KEDREN-489332 format. One record per residue: residue in three letters; x negated, y negated, z negated of N, C-alpha, C in turn. Coordinates in steps of 0.02 Angstrom, whole numbers. Atoms other than C-alpha are relative to their C-alpha. Layout:
N
{Ala; {X; Y; Z}; {X; Y; Z}; {X; Y; Z}}
...
//
This chain:
150
{Unk; {8; -81; 8}; {-4580; -3449; 3312}; {-33; 39; 39}}
{Unk; {49; -44; -1}; {-4677; -3330; 3315}; {42; 63; 66}}
{Unk; {-26; -80; -25}; {-4625; -3183; 3466}; {-44; 49; 6}}
{Unk; {25; -81; -25}; {-4657; -3019; 3470}; {47; 32; 4}}
{Unk; {-54; -48; -39}; {-4591; -2901; 3582}; {32; 58; -20}}
{Unk; {33; -87; 14}; {-4665; -2719; 3528}; {-11; 5; -61}}
{Unk; {33; -64; 25}; {-4696; -2608; 3415}; {-106; -2; 11}}
{Unk; {71; 10; -14}; {-4880; -2620; 3498}; {-31; -61; -2}}
{Unk; {14; 74; 3}; {-4880; -2829; 3510}; {-18; 12; -72}}
{Unk; {21; -12; 71}; {-4864; -2795; 3335}; {-66; 29; -34}}
{Unk; {67; -32; -3}; {-5017; -2667; 3314}; {-52; -57; 9}}
{Unk; {58; 45; -21}; {-5113; -2782; 3398}; {-10; -63; -74}}
{Unk; {30; 52; 28}; {-5092; -2925; 3285}; {-20; 2; -78}}
{Unk; {3; -24; 79}; {-5124; -2810; 3117}; {-61; -52; -16}}
{Unk; {71; 51; 16}; {-5255; -2914; 3002}; {6; -74; 17}}
{Unk; {-4; 80; -30}; {-5211; -3087; 3079}; {63; -46; -23}}
{Unk; {-62; 27; 21}; {-5105; -3237; 3014}; {43; -3; 56}}
{Unk; {-31; 9; -53}; {-4949; -3225; 3125}; {45; -33; 30}}
{Unk; {-43; 54; -11}; {-4851; -3385; 3092}; {-3; -32; -55}}
{Unk; {-1; 55; 74}; {-4817; -3542; 2944}; {62; -5; 21}}
{Unk; {-45; 29; -28}; {-4658; -3573; 2937}; {36; -77; 4}}
{Unk; {-21; 51; 5}; {-4556; -3739; 2934}; {12; -17; -90}}
{Unk; {-17; 44; 71}; {-4557; -3857; 2736}; {81; 38; 20}}
{Unk; {-74; -9; 25}; {-4395; -3792; 2642}; {-31; -49; -70}}
{Unk; {6; 35; 56}; {-4340; -3902; 2498}; {55; 38; -40}}
{Unk; {-64; -20; 76}; {-4265; -3830; 2333}; {10; -29; -26}}
{Unk; {-17; 52; 34}; {-4150; -3923; 2262}; {12; 21; -55}}
{Unk; {-10; -28; 100}; {-4081; -3919; 2075}; {82; 33; 49}}
{Unk; {-67; -43; -7}; {-3900; -3857; 2157}; {-22; 87; 38}}
{Unk; {0; -59; -16}; {-3980; -3711; 2241}; {-14; 46; -60}}
{Unk; {-10; -34; 70}; {-4065; -3662; 2068}; {56; 15; -65}}
{Unk; {-57; -1; 20}; {-3900; -3699; 1994}; {58; 44; 11}}
{Unk; {-35; -69; -13}; {-3819; -3572; 2103}; {-18; 98; -15}}
{Unk; {57; -10; 3}; {-3967; -3468; 2091}; {22; 56; -100}}
{Unk; {-8; -28; 50}; {-3936; -3463; 1902}; {59; 26; 0}}
{Unk; {-68; -30; -6}; {-3754; -3427; 1906}; {14; 74; 6}}
{Unk; {-6; -84; -3}; {-3774; -3272; 2006}; {-30; 43; -31}}
{Unk; {29; -38; 14}; {-3901; -3209; 1923}; {-14; 9; -77}}
{Unk; {9; 21; 90}; {-3874; -3256; 1730}; {-21; -40; -22}}
{Unk; {82; 8; 34}; {-4039; -3328; 1707}; {34; -81; -16}}
{Unk; {-8; 104; 5}; {-3997; -3504; 1633}; {-39; -20; -47}}
{Unk; {48; 2; 57}; {-4140; -3509; 1543}; {-39; -86; 14}}
{Unk; {17; 62; -2}; {-4193; -3700; 1513}; {-15; -30; 63}}
{Unk; {75; 18; -58}; {-4345; -3730; 1616}; {57; -11; 69}}
{Unk; {-37; -2; -66}; {-4218; -3694; 1788}; {59; -56; 4}}
{Unk; {-51; -7; -8}; {-4057; -3772; 1744}; {-12; -89; -44}}
{Unk; {-1; 70; 61}; {-4090; -3943; 1591}; {-51; -39; 39}}
{Unk; {26; 54; -35}; {-4126; -4070; 1702}; {-29; -42; -65}}
{Unk; {55; 35; 51}; {-4166; -4181; 1543}; {-34; 26; -37}}
{Unk; {105; -57; 43}; {-4263; -4063; 1436}; {-52; 2; 38}}
{Unk; {96; -30; -33}; {-4380; -4009; 1587}; {-19; -76; 21}}
{Unk; {52; 85; 0}; {-4402; -4210; 1592}; {-25; -4; -45}}
{Unk; {5; 32; 82}; {-4420; -4232; 1405}; {-77; 69; 21}}
{Unk; {54; -50; 26}; {-4545; -4055; 1388}; {-22; 35; 50}}
{Unk; {38; -29; -33}; {-4585; -3992; 1530}; {-71; -27; 56}}
{Unk; {30; 32; -10}; {-4753; -4067; 1597}; {-14; 10; 79}}
{Unk; {-9; -5; -88}; {-4699; -4021; 1800}; {34; -85; 7}}
{Unk; {-49; 64; -7}; {-4559; -4198; 1758}; {54; 31; 34}}
{Unk; {-54; -18; -22}; {-4423; -4076; 1783}; {-14; 65; -11}}
{Unk; {-2; -60; -29}; {-4343; -3907; 1819}; {-23; 25; 42}}
{Unk; {27; -37; -35}; {-4430; -3778; 1894}; {42; 45; 25}}
{Unk; {-52; -61; -47}; {-4353; -3640; 2041}; {-44; 60; -56}}
{Unk; {40; -42; 64}; {-4355; -3485; 1937}; {-46; 51; 49}}
{Unk; {72; -47; -25}; {-4498; -3338; 2009}; {59; 43; 63}}
{Unk; {-21; -51; -49}; {-4368; -3210; 2091}; {71; -46; 70}}
{Unk; {7; 65; -72}; {-4283; -3370; 2204}; {-22; -28; 28}}
{Unk; {52; 20; -33}; {-4433; -3426; 2248}; {-19; 66; 59}}
{Unk; {15; -59; -12}; {-4451; -3232; 2286}; {47; -16; 81}}
{Unk; {-64; -4; -55}; {-4286; -3243; 2392}; {-1; -45; 48}}
{Unk; {0; 54; -64}; {-4328; -3385; 2500}; {-49; 63; 73}}
{Unk; {22; -54; -40}; {-4440; -3233; 2585}; {35; 25; 83}}
{Unk; {-35; -25; -62}; {-4294; -3193; 2732}; {1; -64; 39}}
{Unk; {9; 85; -28}; {-4282; -3396; 2776}; {-62; 5; 27}}
{Unk; {82; -11; -44}; {-4455; -3380; 2802}; {-33; 5; 68}}
{Unk; {-17; -37; -45}; {-4465; -3233; 2894}; {35; -19; 60}}
{Unk; {-45; 14; -59}; {-4313; -3291; 3013}; {-2; -36; 32}}
{Unk; {-1; 53; -43}; {-4363; -3442; 3054}; {-82; -31; 23}}
{Unk; {64; 8; -43}; {-4555; -3401; 3107}; {11; 45; 14}}
{Unk; {24; -64; -36}; {-4553; -3224; 3172}; {52; 38; 49}}
{Unk; {-78; -52; -18}; {-4424; -3151; 3303}; {-13; 73; 33}}
{Unk; {11; -57; 24}; {-4446; -2966; 3327}; {66; 26; 68}}
{Unk; {-45; -38; -52}; {-4396; -2899; 3522}; {26; 46; -11}}
{Unk; {-49; -41; -30}; {-4275; -2751; 3558}; {-10; 44; -69}}
{Unk; {-33; -18; 67}; {-4243; -2728; 3367}; {84; 31; 5}}
{Unk; {-61; -26; 9}; {-4083; -2640; 3333}; {26; -19; -69}}
{Unk; {3; -10; 59}; {-4114; -2660; 3157}; {-61; -5; -39}}
{Unk; {45; 21; 40}; {-4205; -2736; 3019}; {3; 5; -84}}
{Unk; {9; -1; 63}; {-4240; -2680; 2838}; {-13; -20; -56}}
{Unk; {34; 15; 40}; {-4295; -2745; 2695}; {-36; 31; -38}}
{Unk; {32; -84; 35}; {-4395; -2607; 2620}; {-23; -8; -80}}
{Unk; {25; -4; 71}; {-4465; -2672; 2455}; {-61; -48; 9}}
{Unk; {78; 49; 30}; {-4635; -2756; 2386}; {-53; 47; -40}}
{Unk; {55; -29; 13}; {-4789; -2693; 2360}; {-8; -48; -74}}
{Unk; {35; 71; 60}; {-4851; -2852; 2235}; {42; -58; 37}}
{Unk; {-18; 84; -38}; {-4783; -3014; 2212}; {-29; -20; -39}}
{Unk; {35; 41; 80}; {-4875; -3145; 2100}; {31; -56; -15}}
{Unk; {-23; 66; 4}; {-4815; -3323; 2046}; {-48; -26; -28}}
{Unk; {60; 8; 41}; {-4964; -3398; 2017}; {-14; -71; -30}}
{Unk; {-32; 42; 17}; {-4880; -3557; 1997}; {59; -25; -28}}
{Unk; {-71; -3; -12}; {-4725; -3653; 1965}; {13; -32; 57}}
{Unk; {-26; 30; -46}; {-4613; -3737; 2083}; {57; -27; -27}}
{Unk; {-62; 45; 24}; {-4533; -3891; 2028}; {68; -16; 86}}
{Unk; {-50; 31; -77}; {-4365; -3942; 2121}; {-10; -68; 22}}
{Unk; {15; 80; -64}; {-4376; -4073; 2248}; {-74; 18; 28}}
{Unk; {45; -40; -41}; {-4533; -3970; 2305}; {37; 36; 79}}
{Unk; {-16; -7; -34}; {-4540; -3936; 2472}; {-64; 86; -5}}
{Unk; {71; -58; 8}; {-4646; -3743; 2504}; {19; 17; 83}}
{Unk; {8; -46; -71}; {-4680; -3659; 2687}; {-54; 60; -39}}
{Unk; {16; -94; -23}; {-4730; -3458; 2719}; {-68; 6; 35}}
{Unk; {81; -20; -52}; {-4932; -3423; 2787}; {34; 76; 18}}
{Unk; {-41; -86; 6}; {-4849; -3238; 2828}; {-86; 31; 55}}
{Unk; {59; -30; -4}; {-5010; -3125; 2870}; {10; 98; 8}}
{Unk; {-24; -72; -24}; {-4968; -2966; 2980}; {-67; 63; -41}}
{Unk; {33; -58; 9}; {-5048; -2806; 2862}; {-27; 50; 14}}
{Unk; {-3; -35; -3}; {-5012; -2684; 2916}; {91; 50; 46}}
{Unk; {-55; -22; -44}; {-4903; -2572; 3053}; {6; 71; 0}}
{Unk; {-4; -58; -27}; {-4857; -2397; 3023}; {62; 42; 38}}
{Unk; {-50; -37; -41}; {-4753; -2296; 3139}; {43; 51; -61}}
{Unk; {-14; -59; 45}; {-4615; -2197; 3062}; {81; -2; 42}}
{Unk; {-47; -64; -43}; {-4465; -2079; 3140}; {51; -77; 32}}
{Unk; {-49; 66; 17}; {-4360; -2231; 3234}; {-36; -64; 27}}
{Unk; {11; 58; 3}; {-4466; -2370; 3206}; {-69; -18; -20}}
{Unk; {47; 19; 62}; {-4600; -2463; 3112}; {10; -25; -72}}
{Unk; {-13; 47; 53}; {-4623; -2505; 2945}; {-61; -54; 1}}
{Unk; {71; 31; -30}; {-4733; -2666; 2932}; {-11; -26; -76}}
{Unk; {0; 61; 48}; {-4803; -2771; 2777}; {-20; -43; 24}}
{Unk; {19; 63; -5}; {-4819; -2940; 2796}; {-27; -30; -69}}
{Unk; {34; 50; 53}; {-4934; -3035; 2648}; {36; -73; 32}}
{Unk; {-77; 76; 16}; {-4822; -3200; 2628}; {-23; -24; -41}}
{Unk; {43; 24; 74}; {-4923; -3336; 2525}; {44; -54; 20}}
{Unk; {-27; 72; 7}; {-4796; -3488; 2481}; {-33; -51; -20}}
{Unk; {46; 86; 4}; {-4865; -3659; 2485}; {32; -44; -12}}
{Unk; {-37; 57; 32}; {-4821; -3801; 2389}; {-3; -48; 40}}
{Unk; {6; 38; -31}; {-4804; -3955; 2486}; {-56; -39; -42}}
{Unk; {38; 19; 37}; {-4969; -4043; 2404}; {-35; 1; -36}}
{Unk; {38; -23; 64}; {-5022; -3916; 2272}; {-64; 40; 33}}
{Unk; {78; -44; -32}; {-5184; -3816; 2291}; {0; 95; -23}}
{Unk; {-26; -56; 34}; {-5109; -3660; 2209}; {54; 9; 35}}
{Unk; {-40; -9; -47}; {-4990; -3564; 2293}; {57; 12; -32}}
{Unk; {-70; -22; 57}; {-4799; -3522; 2201}; {18; 71; 25}}
{Unk; {2; -56; 12}; {-4802; -3368; 2264}; {-37; 51; 70}}
{Unk; {65; -20; -60}; {-4915; -3217; 2344}; {35; 58; -9}}
{Unk; {-39; -59; -29}; {-4797; -3072; 2415}; {-13; 52; 51}}
{Unk; {-8; -47; -74}; {-4825; -2922; 2499}; {64; 46; 17}}
{Unk; {-90; -20; -18}; {-4648; -2883; 2586}; {-12; 40; 46}}
{Unk; {1; -45; -17}; {-4610; -2728; 2651}; {47; 3; 57}}
{Unk; {-38; 6; -16}; {-4512; -2721; 2801}; {9; 67; 78}}
{Unk; {-10; -63; -36}; {-4427; -2562; 2928}; {32; -73; 36}}
{Unk; {6; 15; -75}; {-4417; -2596; 3117}; {46; 42; 25}}
{Unk; {-50; -40; -12}; {-4279; -2496; 3199}; {35; -41; 73}}
//
């Protein structure tokens, strides 16, 4: 866990890789629950037998938005910011899914602090998070994640 004590400390880390998260396994149960929550029941995510027969990955793949939804977990297990009353997810600048995430795979995030901008009562922080799949050459997600820290 990377401890960041203040906004000043954040400024000093701009442009640097700040943390690497632990590995997180993506399960079929998570994918099914996500499909139920979003209504996205495309067979490549939820039909295990068909996916084994028809997909080149040997089974189902996680939704891209499920992959993206792991960002708060990755951040929470990797970075602790002191003197914070509230953190808000402010949005995303860019998101790409360069390769699929087969169910049963493990992912982790490499977290780079892109920028810190002072705002009234706090700071707007832009993190570039590259989600790597264990044993793969290409990332499964690259996102610019904007957080407001108050």
